[in-house]
C-alpha positions in Angstrom: 43.7 -110.0 -65.8 46.1 -107.6 -67.5 44.5 -108.2 -70.8 41.1 -107.5 -69.5 42.4 -104.4 -67.8 44.0 -103.2 -71.0 40.8 -104.0 -72.9 38.6 -102.1 -70.4 40.9 -99.1 -70.6 40.9 -99.2 -74.4 37.1 -99.1 -74.3 36.9 -96.3 -71.7 38.1 -93.5 -73.9 35.8 -94.2 -76.9 32.8 -94.6 -74.5 33.7 -91.3 -72.8 34.1 -89.5 -76.1 30.9 -91.0 -77.4 29.0 -89.9 -74.3 30.5 -86.4 -74.6 29.6 -86.2 -78.3 26.0 -87.4 -77.5 25.7 -84.8 -74.8 27.0 -82.0 -77.1 24.6 -83.2 -79.9 21.7 -83.2 -77.4 22.5 -79.7 -76.2 22.8 -78.4 -79.8 19.5 -80.0 -80.6 17.8 -78.6 -77.5 19.1 -75.1 -78.4 18.0 -75.4 -82.0 14.6 -76.7 -80.9 14.0 -73.8 -78.5 15.0 -71.1 -80.9 13.2 -72.5 -83.9 10.0 -73.4 -82.1 9.8 -70.4 -79.7 10.5 -67.5 -82.0 8.8 -66.7 -85.3 9.7 -63.0 -85.9 8.8 -61.0 -89.0 10.1 -57.7 -90.2 6.8 -56.9 -91.9 3.8 -55.3 -90.1 0.4 -56.8 -90.2 -1.1 -53.7 -91.9 1.5 -50.9 -91.7 3.7 -49.2 -89.1 1.1 -46.5 -88.6 -0.5 -47.0 -85.1 -3.7 -45.4 -86.5 -4.3 -48.5 -88.6 -4.7 -50.5 -85.4 -7.2 -48.0 -83.8 -4.6 -46.1 -81.8 -5.1 -42.3 -81.9 -2.1 -40.5 -83.4 -2.1 -38.1 -80.5 -1.6 -41.0 -78.1 1.6 -42.5 -79.5 5.2 -41.7 -79.1 7.8 -43.6 -81.1 11.0 -44.7 -79.3 14.2 -46.6 -79.7 15.9 -48.3 -76.8 19.5 -49.3 -76.6 20.4 -52.7 -75.0 23.7 -53.3 -73.0 25.0 -55.4 -75.9 24.3 -52.6 -78.4 21.0 -53.8 -80.0 18.3 -51.3 -80.8 14.7 -52.1 -79.9 11.7 -50.4 -81.5 8.8 -49.3 -79.3 5.6 -47.3 -79.0 4.6 -45.6 -75.8 0.8 -45.0 -75.9 -0.9 -42.6 -73.4 -4.4 -42.9 -72.2 -6.4 -39.6 -71.8 -6.9 -40.2 -68.1 -4.3 -42.8 -67.1 -4.6 -44.6 -63.8 -1.6 -46.9 -64.4 1.3 -47.5 -66.8 2.0 -50.9 -68.4 4.9 -52.7 -70.1 3.6 -55.1 -72.7 5.6 -58.2 -73.6 4.1 -59.6 -76.8 4.0 -63.2 -78.0 6.4 -65.2 -80.2 5.2 -64.3 -83.6 5.5 -61.3 -85.9 6.2 -58.1 -84.1 4.3 -55.4 -82.1 1.7 -54.9 -84.8 0.3 -58.5 -84.1 -0.8 -57.3 -80.7 -1.4 -53.6 -81.5 -5.1 -54.0 -81.7 -5.2 -54.8 -78.0 -3.7 -51.3 -77.2 -6.9 -49.2 -77.8 -8.8 -51.5 -75.3 -6.0 -51.0 -72.7 -6.1 -47.2 -73.3 -9.9 -47.4 -72.7 -9.2 -49.2 -69.4 -7.1 -46.1 -68.3 -3.7 -47.6 -68.8 -0.7 -46.2 -70.6 1.1 -48.9 -72.7 4.8 -49.3 -73.7 4.9 -52.1 -76.3 8.2 -53.0 -77.9 9.8 -55.5 -80.2 12.4 -58.0 -78.9 15.7 -58.3 -80.9 15.1 -59.8 -84.3 11.4 -58.8 -84.3 10.0 -56.0 -86.5 12.4 -53.1 -86.8 14.5 -54.1 -83.8 18.1 -55.2 -84.6 19.8 -58.5 -83.7 18.6 -62.1 -83.6 16.0 -63.5 -81.2 17.2 -65.8 -78.5 15.9 -66.9 -75.1 18.5 -64.9 -73.2 18.1 -62.0 -75.6 14.3 -61.5 -75.2 14.6 -61.6 -71.4 17.4 -59.0 -71.5 15.5 -56.9 -74.0 12.5 -56.9 -71.6 14.7 -55.8 -68.7 15.9 -53.0 -70.9 12.3 -52.0 -71.7 11.4 -52.2 -68.0 14.1 -49.7 -67.2 13.1 -47.5 -70.1 9.4 -47.7 -68.9 10.4 -46.4 -65.5 12.1 -43.5 -67.1 9.1 -42.3 -69.1 6.0 -43.3 -67.2 4.4 -40.9 -64.8 6.0 -41.7 -61.4 2.7 -41.5 -59.5 1.1 -44.2 -61.4 1.3 -48.0 -60.6 3.7 -49.9 -62.9 2.3 -53.1 -64.3 4.0 -55.9 -66.3 1.7 -57.5 -68.9 2.7 -60.6 -70.7 0.7 -62.3 -73.6 1.4 -66.0 -74.4 5.1 -66.5 -74.6 5.4 -62.9 -73.4 3.8 -64.0 -70.2 6.7 -66.5 -69.7 9.1 -63.7 -70.5 7.3 -61.5 -67.9 7.7 -64.2 -65.4 11.4 -64.0 -65.7 11.5 -60.2 -65.7 9.5 -59.6 -62.6 12.0 -61.6 -60.6 14.7 -59.1 -61.6 12.9 -55.8 -61.9 10.2 -54.4 -59.5 6.6 -53.9 -60.7 3.4 -53.1 -58.7 1.4 -55.9 -60.4 1.5 -58.7 -63.0 -1.0 -59.5 -65.7 -0.7 -62.8 -67.6 -2.8 -63.4 -70.7 -3.0 -66.8 -72.3 0.2 -67.9 -70.6 1.5 -71.4 -70.1 2.8 -72.8 -66.8 6.2 -73.9 -68.1 8.0 -74.6 -71.3 8.1 -78.3 -70.4 4.4 -78.5 -69.7 3.3 -76.7 -72.8 5.6 -78.9 -74.9 4.1 -82.0 -73.4 0.7 -80.6 -74.4 1.6 -79.7 -77.9 3.6 -82.9 -78.7 1.7 -85.6 -76.9 3.1 -88.5 -78.8 6.7 -87.3 -79.1 9.0 -86.7 -76.1 9.9 -83.2 -77.3 9.7 -82.0 -73.7 13.1 -83.5 -73.2 14.4 -80.7 -75.4 12.6 -78.0 -73.6 14.7 -78.0 -70.4 13.6 -76.0 -67.4 13.3 -72.6 -68.9 10.3 -70.3 -68.7 8.9 -71.9 -65.5 6.2 -69.3 -64.9 4.5 -71.5 -62.3 7.6 -71.4 -60.1 7.7 -67.6 -60.4 4.0 -67.2 -59.5 4.5 -69.4 -56.4 6.8 -66.7 -55.0 4.9 -63.7 -56.3 4.4 -60.9 -53.8 2.5 -58.4 -56.0 -1.1 -58.7 -57.2 -1.8 -61.0 -60.2 -4.5 -60.9 -62.8 -4.9 -64.0 -65.1 -6.7 -63.6 -68.4 -7.5 -66.6 -70.5 -9.8 -68.1 -73.1 -12.1 -70.9 -71.9 -11.5 -72.8 -75.2 -7.9 -71.8 -75.8 -6.6 -74.3 -78.4 -2.9 -73.7 -77.7 -2.6 -73.2 -74.0 -5.2 -75.2 -72.1 -7.4 -73.1 -69.7 -6.4 -75.5 -66.9 -2.9 -73.8 -67.0 -4.5 -70.5 -66.2 -6.2 -72.0 -63.1 -2.9 -73.6 -62.1 -1.2 -70.2 -62.2 -4.0 -68.6 -60.3 -4.2 -71.3 -57.6 -0.4 -71.2 -57.1 -0.2 -67.5 -56.4 0.0 -66.6 -52.7 -0.5 -62.9 -53.3 -3.7 -60.9 -54.1 -5.1 -62.4 -57.3 -7.9 -62.3 -59.8 -8.8 -64.5 -62.8 -11.0 -63.7 -65.7 -11.9 -66.4 -68.2 -13.6 -65.5 -71.5 -16.2 -68.2 -72.3 -15.4 -69.8 -75.6 -12.3 -67.6 -76.0 -9.4 -68.9 -78.1 -5.7 -68.1 -77.9 -5.7 -65.0 -80.1 -9.3 -63.6 -80.0 -10.0 -62.6 -76.4 -10.3 -58.9 -77.0 -12.2 -59.5 -80.3 -14.6 -61.8 -78.6 -15.3 -59.9 -75.4 -13.4 -56.6 -75.2 -15.9 -55.0 -72.8 -15.5 -57.5 -70.0 -11.7 -57.5 -70.4 -11.5 -53.7 -70.3 -13.7 -53.9 -67.1 -11.5 -56.6 -65.6 -8.2 -54.7 -66.2 -9.7 -51.4 -65.1 -11.1 -52.9 -61.8 -7.8 -54.7 -61.2 -5.8 -51.4 -61.6 -8.3 -49.4 -59.5 -7.7 -51.8 -56.6 -4.0 -51.2 -57.0 -4.6 -47.5 -56.6 -6.7 -47.7 -53.4 -3.8 -48.0 -50.9 -2.1 -45.0 -52.5 -5.3 -43.0 -52.6 -5.9 -43.7 -48.9 -2.4 -42.7 -48.1 -2.8 -39.4 -49.9 -6.0 -38.7 -47.9 -4.3 -39.1 -44.5 
């Protein structure tokens, strides 16, 4: 009995150390996967750093730098519509920098919306290195900055595109906005990983981060979901899941045949109309209150 006890004790420590090492290795792999797969930043613009090259009038743009609590500097443009009816913070996707999504801005200006678009740390001209915690904190910094420069009488909207929608889902739980717009956004990191890697259990490395579906289930401000009917990255079924889960006022607009990156190219008129009508409905209560 004593020999067996000694043997079992002698095996316990190596097994414990082995389990600990395996756990640490798994956590390292998970972090490496998240950062390598989620973020593809570039310091180079698509065309140039001149907003006019993306159809944004020079008179409409203000260049800004924002300081984060941990001393990173974030590059941003604040673009003003001629006749604004709302002001919007735009969280872009996981690739490139603000110039990848810059061609959307003229359409949002046409919809009567001011736009603050910024680069997360490690993207474009912004300093630092991208990380999951970092991009969320950067977006909170941008949300506070947005409040400081937007016209106070206008509704404040949070707009997230693709991964930016998942980031927006985190931000809106920590900073107040009057509405949320999600374009081509996945329900959760685990779900989209299952979709993209059907034959490999990569979802085990995704963890429980970026659960936008859980956020939407508790949303108490209006939601607009924009998606492509033929999105090759994020299935359109995820847009309907987000829409169905929202208990608040909500709208959904699906662009027939739309892919992940071409919605405003394919049907800008209907998208401008959808955003404009969504914002106008936000303004109705305020307009009625002013008339009393």
